[in-house]
N, C-alpha and C positions, 0 to 999 in steps of 0.2 A: 212744896214738888215744884222744881223748874218746870217752864214749856217744854224744855226737850227730852227730862228725864218723865213728864208725864204722855210725852208722846213713844215715848221707847215702852213704858209699862202697857201702855194702849196694844202696841202690836203686840207683843208679848201675852198680852190676853187675847185678842184676837185669833190667836196662830195656836197657843197651846191653855186659854185657859177659859173660865165658862163667869157669867154673870146668872143668878139662879137664887130660888127661894127656896130656903131648905127650912126641914125643922129638929132645932137643938135637941126637943125634948119631944118624948110620944104625945103626950097630952096638949100640945103647945100649936099656934098656928104658926105658919111659915112667915119668915123674914132673911131680908136679903142676906147672899153671902159672892162672895169672890172666891174662886181657886183657880189655881195658877199648878200643874202637872210639870214634872220634868225629871231628868237624870241627871243635872248640872245643879250641885246642891250650893254652888257659890253665886250663881244667877237668881236662886229662889232668897238667898240670903241678900244679896242685895237689892231687889226688889221688896222684901220687908222690912229694911230700914229706910226703905221709903211710905209704906204704907200699912207697916205693921202687921200684925197675924202671927200664924203662928207656923211652924212647919211640923210635917210629920215624916217619918219615915214608913215606907209601905216593908213589908216584909218580902225577903227576896226568897222564893224556895228553892230556887237553881243558881244559885251567883256564879257557877263555873260557865252559864251559857246567859245568863243577860245580867245588866247593868242595875244599881239601885237604882230607887227611883224617890223621888220626894214629892210632898203637894202641900202649898203654902193657902192656909185659908184665912180669908179676912172677914171676920166673921159680926166684930164688933160694930153697932150703927155708925158710930161715928166713925168710924175707917172706913168703913164702906162707904160712908155717902161723902166724905173726904176725897177717895179715891175715884167715883163715879164722876164725882164735879169737875176732879181735874183730869181726869180722863175723856168728856164725852165730846169733845170737838176731834179728837185724834181719832177714834174708832173710825173702821172700816167696814168692819162685817155689820150687814144691816140687822143683822135679829138681836147681835149684842150692844147694836147703838140703841134699837126701840127697846129692848130691856132694862138697857141704863135710864134712858129717858122717863121710862113708865115708872120705873121705882121711885128718879128722883121729883115727879111733877104727883105724884100718887100715894107711896107707901104713907108719909105722916097724916092723910087724910083720913084713911080708912083703918088706922092704928090709934087707938087709945093710948096713951102715958101709963097708966093705971093697970091695962091687961085685960078692964073690964068691958065685953060687948053687949049693947044691947042688940036686941033684935035685928035694927034696922043696920046698925054698924057691921054687926054678921054676917050679912047678908052684902053687903059693899065690898067686905073684907074678900069675902068667899067669890066675887064676883071681880075682883079686884087680881085673885089667885089667879081667877080660871083665864083671864082676857091675858095675865103674864103668857102663861104658857103656850097661847095660840101664836107667841112671837117663833 
Protein backbone atom coordinates (compact mmCIF):
# COMPACT_ATOMS: atom_id res chain seq x y z
CA UNK A 1 0.00 0.00 0.00
CA UNK A 2 1.39 3.41 -1.00
CA UNK A 3 1.61 6.16 1.63
CA UNK A 4 -1.16 8.19 0.00
CA UNK A 5 -3.40 5.10 -0.09
CA UNK A 6 -2.69 4.41 3.59
CA UNK A 7 -3.58 8.02 4.43
CA UNK A 8 -6.84 7.69 2.49
CA UNK A 9 -7.76 4.40 4.21
CA UNK A 10 -6.93 5.96 7.61
CA UNK A 11 -9.29 8.84 6.85
CA UNK A 12 -12.10 6.44 5.93
CA UNK A 13 -11.49 4.40 9.10
CA UNK A 14 -11.40 7.61 11.19
CA UNK A 15 -14.76 8.63 9.73
CA UNK A 16 -16.71 5.46 9.03
CA UNK A 17 -14.73 2.58 10.47
CA UNK A 18 -13.86 0.87 13.69
CA UNK A 19 -10.84 -0.90 15.13
CA UNK A 20 -12.00 -3.43 17.66
CA UNK A 21 -11.56 -6.86 19.19
CA UNK A 22 -14.28 -9.32 18.31
CA UNK A 23 -15.16 -12.97 18.78
CA UNK A 24 -15.46 -14.96 15.59
CA UNK A 25 -16.88 -17.94 17.49
CA UNK A 26 -18.78 -18.08 20.78
CA UNK A 27 -16.16 -19.84 22.94
CA UNK A 28 -13.19 -18.05 21.44
CA UNK A 29 -11.15 -15.15 22.79
CA UNK A 30 -11.34 -11.82 21.04
CA UNK A 31 -9.12 -10.98 18.09
CA UNK A 32 -8.47 -7.76 16.16
CA UNK A 33 -10.91 -6.73 13.46
CA UNK A 34 -11.31 -3.63 11.31
CA UNK A 35 -14.73 -2.76 9.91
CA UNK A 36 -15.93 -0.02 7.58
CA UNK A 37 -19.62 0.55 6.89
CA UNK A 38 -20.86 2.48 3.87
CA UNK A 39 -23.64 2.77 1.33
CA UNK A 40 -20.96 3.21 -1.36
CA UNK A 41 -20.01 -0.29 -2.44
CA UNK A 42 -17.46 1.01 -4.95
CA UNK A 43 -15.53 2.67 -2.11
CA UNK A 44 -15.47 -0.56 -0.12
CA UNK A 45 -14.34 -2.55 -3.15
CA UNK A 46 -11.43 -0.13 -3.59
CA UNK A 47 -10.43 -0.38 0.08
CA UNK A 48 -10.82 -4.16 -0.10
CA UNK A 49 -8.32 -4.20 -2.99
CA UNK A 50 -5.78 -2.52 -0.67
CA UNK A 51 -6.51 -4.36 2.58
CA UNK A 52 -8.26 -7.58 1.62
CA UNK A 53 -11.22 -8.57 3.76
CA UNK A 54 -14.79 -9.41 2.83
CA UNK A 55 -17.78 -7.23 1.99
CA UNK A 56 -21.15 -8.15 3.47
CA UNK A 57 -24.48 -6.79 2.20
CA UNK A 58 -26.80 -5.69 4.97
CA UNK A 59 -30.47 -6.57 4.59
CA UNK A 60 -32.48 -3.55 3.49
CA UNK A 61 -36.03 -3.97 4.76
CA UNK A 62 -37.29 -0.79 3.12
CA UNK A 63 -35.48 -0.24 -0.21
CA UNK A 64 -37.95 2.46 -1.24
CA UNK A 65 -36.85 4.61 1.69
CA UNK A 66 -33.21 3.60 2.40
CA UNK A 67 -30.09 2.92 0.35
CA UNK A 68 -28.49 -0.50 0.54
CA UNK A 69 -25.55 -0.61 2.93
CA UNK A 70 -22.43 -2.73 3.07
CA UNK A 71 -19.71 -3.52 5.58
CA UNK A 72 -16.09 -4.39 4.85
CA UNK A 73 -14.66 -6.76 7.48
CA UNK A 74 -10.90 -7.24 7.75
CA UNK A 75 -10.51 -10.26 10.05
CA UNK A 76 -7.39 -12.21 9.11
CA UNK A 77 -4.56 -11.41 11.49
CA UNK A 78 -1.96 -10.71 8.79
CA UNK A 79 -4.34 -8.42 6.90
CA UNK A 80 -5.35 -6.57 10.07
CA UNK A 81 -1.72 -6.10 11.17
CA UNK A 82 -0.59 -4.99 7.72
CA UNK A 83 -3.42 -2.45 7.53
CA UNK A 84 -2.82 -1.15 11.06
CA UNK A 85 0.92 -0.77 10.45
CA UNK A 86 0.25 1.13 7.22
CA UNK A 87 -2.34 3.55 8.62
CA UNK A 88 -0.86 4.25 12.09
CA UNK A 89 0.86 7.56 11.23
CA UNK A 90 -2.26 8.89 9.50
CA UNK A 91 -5.00 8.19 12.06
CA UNK A 92 -6.34 11.42 13.61
CA UNK A 93 -8.99 10.14 16.03
CA UNK A 94 -7.23 9.50 19.36
CA UNK A 95 -9.30 6.45 20.33
CA UNK A 96 -8.60 4.71 17.03
CA UNK A 97 -4.90 5.62 17.09
CA UNK A 98 -4.55 4.28 20.66
CA UNK A 99 -6.39 1.06 19.79
CA UNK A 100 -4.19 0.62 16.71
CA UNK A 101 -0.98 1.00 18.72
CA UNK A 102 -2.26 -1.19 21.57
CA UNK A 103 -2.99 -4.07 19.20
CA UNK A 104 0.31 -3.74 17.34
CA UNK A 105 2.38 -3.53 20.52
CA UNK A 106 0.61 -6.06 22.76
CA UNK A 107 -1.60 -8.56 20.92
CA UNK A 108 1.15 -11.03 19.99
CA UNK A 109 2.60 -11.06 23.52
CA UNK A 110 -0.72 -12.20 25.07
CA UNK A 111 -1.79 -14.59 22.31
CA UNK A 112 -0.05 -17.96 21.97
CA UNK A 113 0.24 -19.36 18.46
CA UNK A 114 -1.34 -22.67 19.45
CA UNK A 115 -4.29 -21.00 21.22
CA UNK A 116 -3.61 -22.74 24.52
CA UNK A 117 -3.43 -20.42 27.52
CA UNK A 118 -1.72 -20.97 30.85
CA UNK A 119 -3.47 -19.38 33.84
CA UNK A 120 -0.98 -16.49 33.84
CA UNK A 121 -1.25 -15.87 30.09
CA UNK A 122 -5.04 -16.03 30.27
CA UNK A 123 -4.99 -13.31 32.97
CA UNK A 124 -2.76 -11.18 30.75
CA UNK A 125 -5.05 -11.74 27.76
CA UNK A 126 -8.13 -10.67 29.72
CA UNK A 127 -6.28 -7.60 31.05
CA UNK A 128 -5.24 -6.77 27.48
CA UNK A 129 -8.90 -6.87 26.40
CA UNK A 130 -10.06 -4.86 29.40
CA UNK A 131 -7.48 -2.11 28.79
CA UNK A 132 -8.27 -2.11 25.06
CA UNK A 133 -11.93 -1.31 25.67
CA UNK A 134 -11.02 1.60 27.96
CA UNK A 135 -9.67 3.52 24.95
